[in-house]
GUFI-180443 format. One record per atom (N, C-alpha, C): atom name; residue number from 1; x negated, y, z negated; residue in three letters. Coordinates in pm, 1 decimal, always signed. Layout:
! residues N
atom|seq|c1|c2|c3|type
CA|NUM|X|Y|Z|ala
...
//
This chain:
! residues 159
atom|seq|c1|c2|c3|type
N|1|-1033.0|+2088.3|-5381.6|unk
CA|1|-1024.1|+2189.7|-5279.1|unk
C|1|-962.0|+2130.0|-5152.6|unk
N|2|-858.4|+2194.5|-5104.4|unk
CA|2|-792.6|+2147.2|-4982.6|unk
C|2|-867.0|+2196.8|-4860.1|unk
N|3|-876.8|+2106.9|-4763.1|unk
CA|3|-937.7|+2147.3|-4636.6|unk
C|3|-831.1|+2203.9|-4545.8|unk
N|4|-867.5|+2308.8|-4475.9|unk
CA|4|-776.0|+2364.9|-4377.8|unk
C|4|-778.1|+2278.5|-4253.3|unk
N|5|-662.6|+2248.4|-4202.5|unk
CA|5|-657.1|+2176.5|-4074.5|unk
C|5|-620.1|+2276.2|-3966.6|unk
N|6|-687.2|+2265.5|-3859.9|unk
CA|6|-659.8|+2354.2|-3748.0|unk
C|6|-568.6|+2282.5|-3650.1|unk
N|7|-452.9|+2340.2|-3619.4|unk
CA|7|-355.9|+2272.7|-3533.4|unk
C|7|-409.6|+2245.6|-3392.7|unk
N|8|-510.7|+2315.8|-3349.3|unk
CA|8|-563.5|+2296.2|-3214.4|unk
C|8|-673.3|+2189.9|-3212.0|unk
N|9|-730.2|+2155.2|-3325.7|unk
CA|9|-845.0|+2065.0|-3331.5|unk
C|9|-813.8|+1926.5|-3275.1|unk
N|10|-703.9|+1867.0|-3315.2|unk
CA|10|-672.1|+1732.6|-3268.2|unk
C|10|-650.4|+1727.3|-3117.4|unk
N|11|-566.4|+1814.0|-3060.3|unk
CA|11|-546.9|+1807.6|-2915.1|unk
C|11|-675.5|+1830.5|-2835.9|unk
N|12|-758.8|+1922.9|-2880.9|unk
CA|12|-884.5|+1950.4|-2810.2|unk
C|12|-975.9|+1829.7|-2818.5|unk
N|13|-987.2|+1771.0|-2935.5|unk
CA|13|-1070.4|+1651.9|-2953.6|unk
C|13|-1019.1|+1538.1|-2866.3|unk
N|14|-889.5|+1521.1|-2862.4|unk
CA|14|-828.8|+1415.3|-2781.9|unk
C|14|-861.1|+1435.1|-2633.8|unk
N|15|-849.5|+1556.3|-2583.9|unk
CA|15|-878.0|+1585.9|-2442.9|unk
C|15|-1024.6|+1560.7|-2411.1|unk
N|16|-1113.9|+1601.2|-2499.2|unk
CA|16|-1257.7|+1580.4|-2477.5|unk
C|16|-1289.3|+1431.1|-2472.9|unk
N|17|-1233.8|+1353.9|-2565.6|unk
CA|17|-1257.2|+1209.4|-2567.4|unk
C|17|-1200.1|+1145.0|-2441.6|unk
N|18|-1080.1|+1184.0|-2402.9|unk
CA|18|-1017.3|+1130.8|-2282.6|unk
C|18|-1101.2|+1161.0|-2158.7|unk
N|19|-1150.8|+1282.1|-2148.0|unk
CA|19|-1234.6|+1320.0|-2033.8|unk
C|19|-1362.4|+1237.0|-2030.9|unk
N|20|-1423.6|+1219.2|-2146.8|unk
CA|20|-1545.6|+1139.8|-2153.7|unk
C|20|-1520.1|+995.2|-2112.9|unk
N|21|-1411.8|+936.1|-2163.2|unk
CA|21|-1378.0|+798.0|-2127.6|unk
C|21|-1347.5|+785.8|-1979.2|unk
N|22|-1285.3|+887.9|-1921.7|unk
CA|22|-1256.5|+886.7|-1778.4|unk
C|22|-1384.3|+884.9|-1696.8|unk
N|23|-1481.0|+964.1|-1738.2|unk
CA|23|-1609.1|+967.8|-1667.1|unk
C|23|-1673.2|+829.8|-1670.1|unk
N|24|-1674.3|+770.0|-1786.7|unk
CA|24|-1738.1|+638.8|-1801.5|unk
C|24|-1663.6|+533.4|-1721.1|unk
N|25|-1532.2|+529.8|-1733.4|unk
CA|25|-1457.3|+422.9|-1668.1|unk
C|25|-1446.8|+439.5|-1517.4|unk
N|26|-1463.4|+561.2|-1467.1|unk
CA|26|-1452.0|+581.1|-1323.4|unk
C|26|-1584.9|+613.3|-1257.5|unk
N|27|-1693.1|+593.6|-1328.9|unk
CA|27|-1825.2|+617.8|-1270.8|unk
C|27|-1854.6|+517.0|-1160.7|unk
N|28|-1801.8|+395.6|-1173.2|unk
CA|28|-1819.0|+294.5|-1070.2|unk
C|28|-1717.6|+323.1|-960.8|unk
N|29|-1764.0|+350.9|-841.1|unk
CA|29|-1673.9|+394.1|-733.9|unk
C|29|-1615.2|+279.5|-653.6|unk
N|30|-1652.0|+157.6|-686.1|unk
CA|30|-1593.3|+45.7|-612.1|unk
C|30|-1446.2|+34.4|-647.1|unk
N|31|-1364.7|-5.0|-550.3|unk
CA|31|-1222.0|-22.6|-574.5|unk
C|31|-1200.2|-146.6|-659.8|unk
N|32|-1109.1|-135.7|-752.3|unk
CA|32|-1074.4|-249.0|-835.6|unk
C|32|-926.8|-278.6|-817.0|unk
N|33|-900.4|-398.4|-778.1|unk
CA|33|-761.7|-438.5|-759.1|unk
C|33|-729.1|-551.2|-854.9|unk
N|34|-753.8|-525.9|-983.2|unk
CA|34|-730.4|-627.0|-1085.3|unk
C|34|-584.8|-671.3|-1086.3|unk
N|35|-495.3|-580.8|-1054.9|unk
CA|35|-353.2|-614.0|-1057.3|unk
C|35|-316.9|-716.3|-950.9|unk
N|36|-402.6|-733.0|-850.8|unk
CA|36|-370.7|-829.1|-745.2|unk
C|36|-402.6|-971.8|-786.1|unk
N|37|-454.4|-990.4|-906.9|unk
CA|37|-485.0|-1124.1|-952.1|unk
C|37|-629.3|-1162.8|-925.9|unk
N|38|-699.3|-1084.3|-848.2|unk
CA|38|-841.0|-1107.2|-826.5|unk
C|38|-873.7|-1216.3|-726.7|unk
N|39|-790.6|-1318.4|-711.1|unk
CA|39|-825.9|-1427.6|-623.6|unk
C|39|-785.3|-1404.3|-478.4|unk
N|40|-735.9|-1286.9|-444.7|unk
CA|40|-704.8|-1254.0|-306.9|unk
C|40|-824.9|-1192.8|-236.1|unk
N|41|-928.3|-1165.3|-310.6|unk
CA|41|-1044.5|-1095.7|-256.6|unk
C|41|-1121.6|-1186.7|-162.3|unk
N|42|-1141.8|-1143.9|-37.9|unk
CA|42|-1218.8|-1225.6|+54.3|unk
C|42|-1362.6|-1238.9|+4.5|unk
N|43|-1413.8|-1361.0|+3.3|unk
CA|43|-1549.1|-1386.1|-47.2|unk
C|43|-1652.5|-1317.9|+40.6|unk
N|44|-1744.6|-1248.0|-22.9|unk
CA|44|-1854.9|-1184.9|+48.4|unk
C|44|-1815.0|-1070.6|+139.0|unk
N|45|-1693.6|-1023.4|+128.1|unk
CA|45|-1643.5|-918.2|+215.2|unk
C|45|-1604.6|-798.8|+129.2|unk
N|46|-1626.0|-678.1|+180.5|unk
CA|46|-1586.5|-559.3|+106.2|unk
C|46|-1433.8|-554.3|+100.9|unk
N|47|-1381.2|-545.7|-18.5|unk
CA|47|-1236.1|-545.7|-36.7|unk
C|47|-1188.1|-402.1|-41.6|unk
N|48|-1113.5|-361.4|+56.4|unk
CA|48|-1067.6|-224.3|+69.7|unk
C|48|-920.2|-212.9|+34.4|unk
N|49|-874.4|-90.3|+20.5|unk
CA|49|-731.7|-66.3|-3.7|unk
C|49|-649.0|-116.9|+114.7|unk
N|50|-702.4|-103.6|+235.0|unk
CA|50|-630.5|-150.8|+354.1|unk
C|50|-612.5|-302.6|+347.8|unk
N|51|-719.2|-374.9|+315.4|unk
CA|51|-709.4|-521.7|+305.5|unk
C|51|-614.8|-562.9|+193.7|unk
N|52|-626.1|-495.1|+80.2|unk
CA|52|-536.8|-523.7|-32.9|unk
C|52|-391.0|-500.9|+7.4|unk
N|53|-365.5|-390.2|+74.9|unk
CA|53|-229.4|-356.7|+117.1|unk
C|53|-174.8|-459.8|+215.1|unk
N|54|-257.1|-501.1|+309.6|unk
CA|54|-211.9|-603.0|+405.7|unk
C|54|-175.5|-733.1|+334.7|unk
N|55|-255.2|-772.5|+235.9|unk
CA|55|-222.6|-891.9|+157.5|unk
C|55|-90.5|-875.5|+83.4|unk
N|56|-70.8|-757.3|+23.0|unk
CA|56|+53.2|-732.0|-50.1|unk
C|56|+174.1|-733.7|+43.4|unk
N|57|+159.3|-675.1|+161.4|unk
CA|57|+268.6|-674.0|+259.1|unk
C|57|+305.3|-816.6|+298.2|unk
N|58|+205.2|-899.1|+327.8|unk
CA|58|+231.4|-1039.0|+366.1|unk
C|58|+299.6|-1115.0|+253.5|unk
N|59|+250.9|-1096.6|+130.5|unk
CA|59|+311.5|-1164.8|+16.2|unk
C|59|+456.1|-1122.4|-3.8|unk
N|60|+479.1|-990.7|+0.2|unk
CA|60|+615.4|-940.8|-18.3|unk
C|60|+708.1|-991.8|+91.3|unk
N|61|+660.8|-986.7|+214.2|unk
CA|61|+744.0|-1028.5|+327.4|unk
C|61|+784.0|-1175.7|+314.9|unk
N|62|+689.0|-1260.6|+278.9|unk
CA|62|+721.9|-1402.9|+266.8|unk
C|62|+804.9|-1431.7|+142.4|unk
N|63|+786.4|-1354.8|+37.4|unk
CA|63|+858.4|-1378.6|-87.5|unk
C|63|+1001.9|-1327.3|-81.3|unk
N|64|+1021.8|-1214.9|-15.0|unk
CA|64|+1153.6|-1150.8|-17.0|unk
C|64|+1249.8|-1200.6|+90.2|unk
N|65|+1202.5|-1277.0|+184.5|unk
CA|65|+1290.4|-1325.3|+292.4|unk
C|65|+1370.0|-1208.8|+353.6|unk
N|66|+1298.7|-1116.1|+412.5|unk
CA|66|+1358.5|-994.4|+468.0|unk
C|66|+1449.1|-1030.1|+585.3|unk
N|67|+1567.9|-973.6|+582.8|unk
CA|67|+1666.5|-1002.6|+686.8|unk
C|67|+1644.7|-912.1|+808.2|unk
N|68|+1708.9|-949.1|+917.9|unk
CA|68|+1699.7|-866.0|+1039.0|unk
C|68|+1755.6|-726.2|+1013.4|unk
N|69|+1860.2|-717.8|+932.7|unk
CA|69|+1921.6|-588.2|+901.9|unk
C|69|+1826.9|-498.7|+821.1|unk
N|70|+1731.7|-558.3|+750.6|unk
CA|70|+1638.2|-483.2|+667.2|unk
C|70|+1507.8|-448.9|+739.2|unk
N|71|+1486.9|-503.9|+857.6|unk
CA|71|+1358.6|-489.0|+928.4|unk
C|71|+1316.1|-343.8|+947.6|unk
N|72|+1407.8|-257.4|+991.0|unk
CA|72|+1371.6|-117.7|+1016.0|unk
C|72|+1326.9|-48.6|+887.0|unk
N|73|+1400.2|-71.0|+778.3|unk
CA|73|+1362.3|-12.6|+649.0|unk
C|73|+1228.8|-68.5|+600.9|unk
N|74|+1209.6|-198.4|+621.2|unk
CA|74|+1084.4|-263.9|+583.7|unk
C|74|+967.5|-205.6|+663.9|unk
N|75|+986.1|-188.8|+793.9|unk
CA|75|+879.6|-134.3|+878.6|unk
C|75|+842.1|+8.3|+838.2|unk
N|76|+941.4|+88.1|+802.0|unk
CA|76|+915.0|+224.7|+755.6|unk
C|76|+833.3|+221.2|+626.7|unk
N|77|+871.7|+132.9|+534.9|unk
CA|77|+801.0|+119.6|+407.8|unk
C|77|+656.9|+74.2|+428.9|unk
N|78|+637.6|-27.3|+511.5|unk
CA|78|+501.6|-78.7|+531.6|unk
C|78|+413.8|+22.3|+605.7|unk
N|79|+473.2|+104.6|+690.6|unk
CA|79|+395.6|+210.0|+757.2|unk
C|79|+339.6|+307.2|+653.4|unk
N|80|+422.0|+347.4|+557.5|unk
CA|80|+376.6|+437.6|+450.4|unk
C|80|+268.3|+369.4|+366.9|unk
N|81|+287.3|+242.2|+335.8|unk
CA|81|+187.8|+168.8|+257.9|unk
C|81|+52.6|+166.4|+330.0|unk
N|82|+56.6|+141.5|+460.0|unk
CA|82|-68.2|+135.8|+538.7|unk
C|82|-135.4|+273.1|+548.0|unk
N|83|-55.9|+377.4|+567.7|unk
CA|83|-112.4|+512.8|+573.9|unk
C|83|-176.2|+550.5|+440.4|unk
N|84|-110.2|+517.6|+330.5|unk
CA|84|-164.1|+546.0|+197.2|unk
C|84|-296.3|+472.1|+175.4|unk
N|85|-301.3|+347.9|+218.0|unk
CA|85|-423.4|+268.2|+200.0|unk
C|85|-539.6|+326.6|+280.0|unk
N|86|-512.7|+367.5|+402.5|unk
CA|86|-618.9|+428.1|+484.8|unk
C|86|-671.1|+556.0|+418.9|unk
N|87|-579.6|+637.1|+368.6|unk
CA|87|-618.6|+761.2|+301.6|unk
C|87|-704.0|+731.7|+177.6|unk
N|88|-664.4|+630.7|+99.8|unk
CA|88|-739.0|+597.4|-21.5|unk
C|88|-877.5|+543.9|+12.9|unk
N|89|-886.0|+463.3|+116.8|unk
CA|89|-1017.9|+413.8|+158.7|unk
C|89|-1108.9|+529.1|+199.3|unk
N|90|-1054.9|+625.1|+272.4|unk
CA|90|-1135.4|+740.1|+314.8|unk
C|90|-1184.7|+819.2|+193.4|unk
N|91|-1097.5|+842.4|+96.6|unk
CA|91|-1137.2|+914.2|-25.2|unk
C|91|-1242.6|+837.4|-103.7|unk
N|92|-1226.4|+707.5|-112.1|unk
CA|92|-1319.5|+624.6|-187.4|unk
C|92|-1457.4|+623.1|-121.5|unk
N|93|-1459.4|+613.4|+10.0|unk
CA|93|-1586.9|+615.6|+82.1|unk
C|93|-1655.3|+750.5|+63.3|unk
N|94|-1577.9|+857.6|+76.5|unk
CA|94|-1633.4|+992.1|+58.5|unk
C|94|-1692.7|+1007.5|-81.7|unk
N|95|-1619.9|+960.9|-181.1|unk
CA|95|-1666.8|+972.4|-319.8|unk
C|95|-1792.2|+888.2|-340.6|unk
N|96|-1793.6|+767.5|-286.5|unk
CA|96|-1908.3|+678.4|-303.2|unk
C|96|-2034.8|+737.1|-241.5|unk
N|97|-2018.5|+807.2|-129.8|unk
CA|97|-2133.7|+866.5|-62.1|unk
C|97|-2198.3|+977.8|-144.5|unk
N|98|-2121.1|+1040.9|-230.9|unk
CA|98|-2171.9|+1156.6|-304.6|unk
C|98|-2189.9|+1133.9|-454.6|unk
N|99|-2148.0|+1019.7|-505.4|unk
CA|99|-2148.9|+995.5|-649.4|unk
C|99|-2287.4|+1010.0|-712.3|unk
N|100|-2389.0|+957.4|-647.7|unk
CA|100|-2522.9|+958.9|-708.0|unk
C|100|-2579.6|+1099.4|-723.7|unk
N|101|-2527.7|+1194.2|-646.4|unk
CA|101|-2578.3|+1331.1|-657.6|unk
C|101|-2482.5|+1424.1|-731.1|unk
N|102|-2367.6|+1372.8|-771.6|unk
CA|102|-2269.2|+1456.2|-841.5|unk
C|102|-2306.4|+1471.9|-988.6|unk
N|103|-2280.1|+1590.9|-1040.1|unk
CA|103|-2292.6|+1609.3|-1184.2|unk
C|103|-2158.4|+1572.7|-1248.9|unk
N|104|-2151.6|+1580.9|-1380.4|unk
CA|104|-2031.3|+1539.5|-1452.8|unk
C|104|-1906.9|+1618.1|-1411.8|unk
N|105|-1922.9|+1746.1|-1390.8|unk
CA|105|-1807.9|+1829.2|-1350.8|unk
C|105|-1759.0|+1785.9|-1213.3|unk
N|106|-1852.5|+1763.9|-1121.8|unk
CA|106|-1813.9|+1721.2|-986.9|unk
C|106|-1748.6|+1583.2|-988.6|unk
N|107|-1797.0|+1494.4|-1075.0|unk
CA|107|-1734.0|+1362.5|-1088.6|unk
C|107|-1590.3|+1374.4|-1138.0|unk
N|108|-1568.6|+1461.4|-1236.6|unk
CA|108|-1432.7|+1481.5|-1287.7|unk
C|108|-1342.0|+1538.9|-1180.3|unk
N|109|-1393.0|+1633.7|-1102.9|unk
CA|109|-1313.0|+1691.4|-994.3|unk
C|109|-1281.5|+1587.0|-888.3|unk
N|110|-1378.3|+1502.4|-858.3|unk
CA|110|-1356.9|+1395.4|-761.5|unk
C|110|-1251.8|+1297.4|-812.1|unk
N|111|-1261.2|+1264.0|-939.4|unk
CA|111|-1162.5|+1174.6|-1000.3|unk
C|111|-1023.3|+1239.1|-995.6|unk
N|112|-1016.6|+1366.4|-1023.5|unk
CA|112|-890.0|+1439.1|-1017.6|unk
C|112|-831.1|+1435.2|-877.0|unk
N|113|-917.1|+1449.7|-777.4|unk
CA|113|-872.2|+1444.9|-637.6|unk
C|113|-810.7|+1307.9|-605.0|unk
N|114|-871.0|+1201.6|-656.0|unk
CA|114|-817.5|+1067.4|-631.7|unk
C|114|-684.5|+1048.1|-703.8|unk
N|115|-674.2|+1098.7|-826.0|unk
CA|115|-547.7|+1088.3|-899.5|unk
C|115|-437.8|+1166.4|-827.3|unk
N|116|-469.4|+1285.4|-779.5|unk
CA|116|-371.8|+1364.7|-703.9|unk
C|116|-329.8|+1291.9|-576.3|unk
N|117|-424.7|+1227.3|-510.4|unk
CA|117|-391.9|+1150.7|-389.7|unk
C|117|-296.8|+1036.1|-423.8|unk
N|118|-323.1|+965.3|-535.5|unk
CA|118|-232.1|+859.0|-579.4|unk
C|118|-92.0|+913.5|-603.5|unk
N|119|-83.3|+1026.2|-670.1|unk
CA|119|+46.6|+1087.0|-698.5|unk
C|119|+119.2|+1123.7|-568.7|unk
N|120|+47.9|+1186.7|-476.1|unk
CA|120|+109.2|+1222.7|-347.2|unk
C|120|+152.3|+1099.0|-269.6|unk
N|121|+72.8|+993.2|-278.6|unk
CA|121|+108.3|+868.8|-210.3|unk
C|121|+234.1|+806.9|-271.1|unk
N|122|+245.7|+812.3|-402.4|unk
CA|122|+367.3|+762.0|-466.9|unk
C|122|+489.2|+842.8|-423.1|unk
N|123|+472.0|+973.5|-411.1|unk
CA|123|+582.5|+1059.7|-366.7|unk
C|123|+625.6|+1024.5|-225.1|unk
N|124|+530.5|+984.7|-140.0|unk
CA|124|+564.1|+942.2|-3.0|unk
C|124|+625.2|+802.2|-2.2|unk
N|125|+582.0|+718.3|-96.1|unk
CA|125|+625.9|+578.9|-101.4|unk
C|125|+768.3|+563.2|-154.6|unk
N|126|+803.7|+641.7|-254.2|unk
CA|126|+930.7|+620.9|-324.5|unk
C|126|+1054.2|+632.3|-234.1|unk
N|127|+1069.1|+735.5|-149.9|unk
CA|127|+1191.6|+741.2|-67.6|unk
C|127|+1214.3|+619.6|+23.4|unk
N|128|+1112.7|+573.8|+99.9|unk
CA|128|+1140.0|+454.5|+180.7|unk
C|128|+1157.8|+329.0|+94.8|unk
N|129|+1092.6|+325.6|-20.8|unk
CA|129|+1111.9|+211.1|-109.3|unk
C|129|+1253.6|+209.8|-165.5|unk
N|130|+1303.2|+326.7|-204.5|unk
CA|130|+1442.0|+335.7|-253.9|unk
C|130|+1541.1|+288.5|-148.4|unk
N|131|+1519.5|+331.7|-25.6|unk
CA|131|+1610.6|+292.5|+83.0|unk
C|131|+1605.4|+140.9|+104.9|unk
N|132|+1484.9|+86.4|+106.5|unk
CA|132|+1470.1|-57.9|+124.5|unk
C|132|+1531.1|-133.1|+7.0|unk
N|133|+1505.2|-88.8|-114.1|unk
CA|133|+1557.6|-153.1|-234.7|unk
C|133|+1710.8|-152.5|-233.4|unk
N|134|+1769.3|-41.2|-189.7|unk
CA|134|+1915.6|-30.5|-183.8|unk
C|134|+1975.5|-132.7|-85.7|unk
N|135|+1898.8|-173.0|+14.6|unk
CA|135|+1948.3|-268.0|+114.2|unk
C|135|+1935.8|-413.5|+68.1|unk
N|136|+1869.4|-436.2|-43.8|unk
CA|136|+1841.1|-572.4|-90.0|unk
C|136|+1961.9|-640.4|-153.4|unk
N|137|+1960.3|-772.3|-141.8|unk
CA|137|+2058.7|-852.8|-214.4|unk
C|137|+2019.4|-851.8|-362.2|unk
N|138|+2109.4|-897.7|-447.3|unk
CA|138|+2077.3|-904.4|-590.5|unk
C|138|+1957.2|-995.6|-615.0|unk
N|139|+1948.1|-1104.9|-541.4|unk
CA|139|+1835.4|-1197.0|-557.6|unk
C|139|+1704.1|-1127.7|-518.0|unk
N|140|+1705.0|-1055.2|-407.1|unk
CA|140|+1584.6|-983.4|-364.8|unk
C|140|+1543.9|-877.3|-468.1|unk
N|141|+1644.2|-808.5|-522.4|unk
CA|141|+1614.7|-707.6|-625.0|unk
C|141|+1551.9|-771.7|-748.7|unk
N|142|+1606.1|-885.6|-791.4|unk
CA|142|+1550.7|-955.3|-908.4|unk
C|142|+1406.5|-997.3|-883.3|unk
N|143|+1379.3|-1049.2|-763.7|unk
CA|143|+1243.3|-1090.3|-728.1|unk
C|143|+1151.0|-969.2|-727.7|unk
N|144|+1195.1|-861.2|-664.0|unk
CA|144|+1113.7|-738.4|-656.1|unk
C|144|+1087.0|-682.6|-794.8|unk
N|145|+1189.2|-678.0|-877.7|unk
CA|145|+1171.7|-628.1|-1014.5|unk
C|145|+1068.5|-711.7|-1090.0|unk
N|146|+1073.6|-843.0|-1073.8|unk
CA|146|+979.2|-931.1|-1142.7|unk
C|146|+836.9|-908.9|-1090.5|unk
N|147|+822.1|-892.8|-960.7|unk
CA|147|+689.7|-868.7|-902.7|unk
C|147|+632.8|-737.9|-955.5|unk
N|148|+714.9|-633.2|-958.6|unk
CA|148|+667.0|-502.7|-1005.7|unk
C|148|+634.9|-504.5|-1154.3|unk
N|149|+709.2|-585.1|-1231.6|unk
CA|149|+682.0|-593.3|-1375.2|unk
C|149|+556.5|-672.7|-1405.7|unk
N|150|+537.2|-783.9|-1334.0|unk
CA|150|+431.3|-877.7|-1371.1|unk
C|150|+314.5|-882.1|-1272.4|unk
N|151|+337.5|-841.8|-1148.2|unk
CA|151|+234.4|-853.4|-1045.1|unk
C|151|+222.3|-994.1|-991.1|unk
N|152|+312.6|-1082.9|-1030.9|unk
CA|152|+305.3|-1223.4|-989.1|unk
C|152|+410.5|-1253.1|-883.6|unk
N|153|+367.4|-1328.0|-784.1|unk
CA|153|+455.4|-1371.1|-676.1|unk
C|153|+486.0|-1518.4|-696.0|unk
N|154|+611.0|-1552.0|-678.0|unk
CA|154|+651.6|-1691.2|-682.2|unk
C|154|+726.7|-1720.4|-554.0|unk
N|155|+722.3|-1842.4|-511.9|unk
CA|155|+797.6|-1880.7|-392.5|unk
C|155|+945.5|-1886.1|-428.8|unk
N|156|+1023.3|-1807.2|-357.3|unk
CA|156|+1167.6|-1805.5|-377.8|unk
C|156|+1233.2|-1846.8|-248.9|unk
N|157|+1332.0|-1931.6|-259.7|unk
CA|157|+1401.7|-1979.2|-141.7|unk
C|157|+1544.5|-1928.9|-144.3|unk
N|158|+1595.6|-1900.9|-27.0|unk
CA|158|+1735.1|-1856.9|-19.2|unk
C|158|+1826.5|-1969.9|-58.8|unk
N|159|+1935.1|-1930.8|-120.6|unk
CA|159|+2036.5|-2030.6|-160.9|unk
C|159|+2139.0|-2045.0|-52.5|unk
//
């Protein structure tokens, strides 16, 4: 006897499993910056998106050897990065304050709000990043591409 397969069963099951895994993996409201390598975290200090962003800005600035001609584009980019970090910290604090009293639906909505904020922040980040990237030398572009691919910074010196 052949079993009937329902074309909607797999997608619905997949969505339910994904939602459940999201609840579990995002139940902890502390920020995780695993991509930063972990060793940038100040000992005994709360590590915020603002602190993480400042570290990333310093690393990028020293690694990329930004020229005077690029300063204005760089400043515009870092302003957006700082604004995004402040917004994310505010959302994270708000979520942390209410997590213990939220039910599963409210947790999912809160998680959705954070994902939407990330998406909006990327939309704000991309135009100034494109402009800055366009101003880069080939060496700077290669370094930036490697950093974005691997998350690793290496000391690069101008030739």
